[in-house]
N, C-alpha and C positions, 0 to 999 in steps of 0.2 A: 414181231414189230415193225420191221419193215414194209410189210404190208398194209400196217395201218395207215402209213404217213399217205398224206392227200395234199397236192400242189395248191387246191381249190382253198383250204382251212389253213393253209401256212405251216403245217405242222412239218411237211417234208423240208421246208427252207430255215427253219430253227433246228430241225434236226443237224441239216448240214452246215449250219453255223457253230453248232457245237460240236460238232465233230472235227470241224477244219481249224478250230482254236486252238492255237500252238501256244504252251505258256512259255513266257519269257522270264528267265530268271533277273534278278535284280541286277543292276550294273555292278562290278566290284569298286571297293571304295580304295582310292590310292591318297596316302599320306605324305608329307615330306619326312616325316621319321622313321616311316617303314620303307623299306626296300621291295618288298612284294605288294602283291593286291591282297586285301581283305575280302574275300569270297562268302563267307557262310555270315548269317544275319548277328551269330551270336559274336565273330571277331570283330564285325561293324560296330555293334552297340558297344564294346570292349574298347574301341580305338574311339568312337566319339565319348565315351566316359573320362578317357585318359586326357582327351585334348580339354573336354571343360574343365576337369579337374585342375590341368596345368595354369588353362587361360584364368580361370578365378581364384586366385589367392589373395589372402589378405595382404593388404599393403602396408609395409612396416617403413615407407617413408617419414622421416619426421618433418618434412616441409609441409606433407600432406595431413599428419597428425597435429601440427601447429594451426593450420585452417581450421581443422574440425572442432579444435577447442575454443580458437576464437568464436567462431560460430556459434558455439554453446553458450559463451560468455555474453556474446549480444542479445542472443535469443533468452536467456534468463532475464538481463537488464531488462530486456522489452516486456516480458511476462510481469516482473515486479514492478513496473513503473503503474503508476494508478491510471485507472483506463477509465473514458466517458462511460457514460452509461451505453451498454451495448442495445443495440436494435433485437430486441426479440423476435423469433419467429413464430410461425404460427402453422397448423397443419396442412394448410391448403399448399403453402410455400413449400412444404418439403416434400408434400406428394406431387408437385408440378417438377421440381427438383429431379425426383426420382424417376416421373415419366420421361423426361428429358435425357436419360441415361441412355447408350447405346447395348443392346442387346448382346451384339457380337464382342464388345469389350471383355478381356480377361478381368476376372475376379482379382479383387484387392488382396492383403495379408489376410483378411477376415475368412477368405473363399468363399463369399457371399457371391451367387452371379447375381448380374444387373436384373437376369430375366426373373431371379426369386422374389428380389424388392420390388419389382413392379407388381406383385402379386399379393403383398402385403395388406392386410385389413386396416382401415381406419383406425381403428383400436392401438394398433402395434405403431402406426405412424405418429398416432398423438403420443405415446408412450417414447419415441425417439425425440419428439418436439420437448418434452419434458426433460431429456437427457441433455437436449443440446443447450435447452436455456440455464440447465444446470451448471454445465460447462462454463458458457458465456460467463454466468453471474460470480461463479467461484474460481474461475480463471485456472481451473485443475484441471490437464489434459493426461489421462490416465498413458502408462506406456503400452507399446504394442504388446 
């Protein structure tokens, strides 16, 4: 193999680069809760999971619960109030809105990527328009 290497076709330099590459281990993870360092990837993953679990707990603060209830009441009153005639949309408007979406954004709760939405055929966009019109006219907003 060494005899086949040639500086003219850059094979010698490619092999040198491959041989000289030194694998670098990922740096240790240090957390305030743990005295030592996490070295293994599985230890790091567990530490991250523990940290996220501790950080994202349900809020049992009565003030927050009261604020959420007040918002629910205001929203319900808003939706029960008689609405003026809604301006209905059309397929072109929906398609323009879809084309305005950024492809790099994360998907929403429905897990549909913006890239996928941009490939919807006009027939599906028309079905979305029908759905949007029905929601607007009935003022019924499905739960997530």
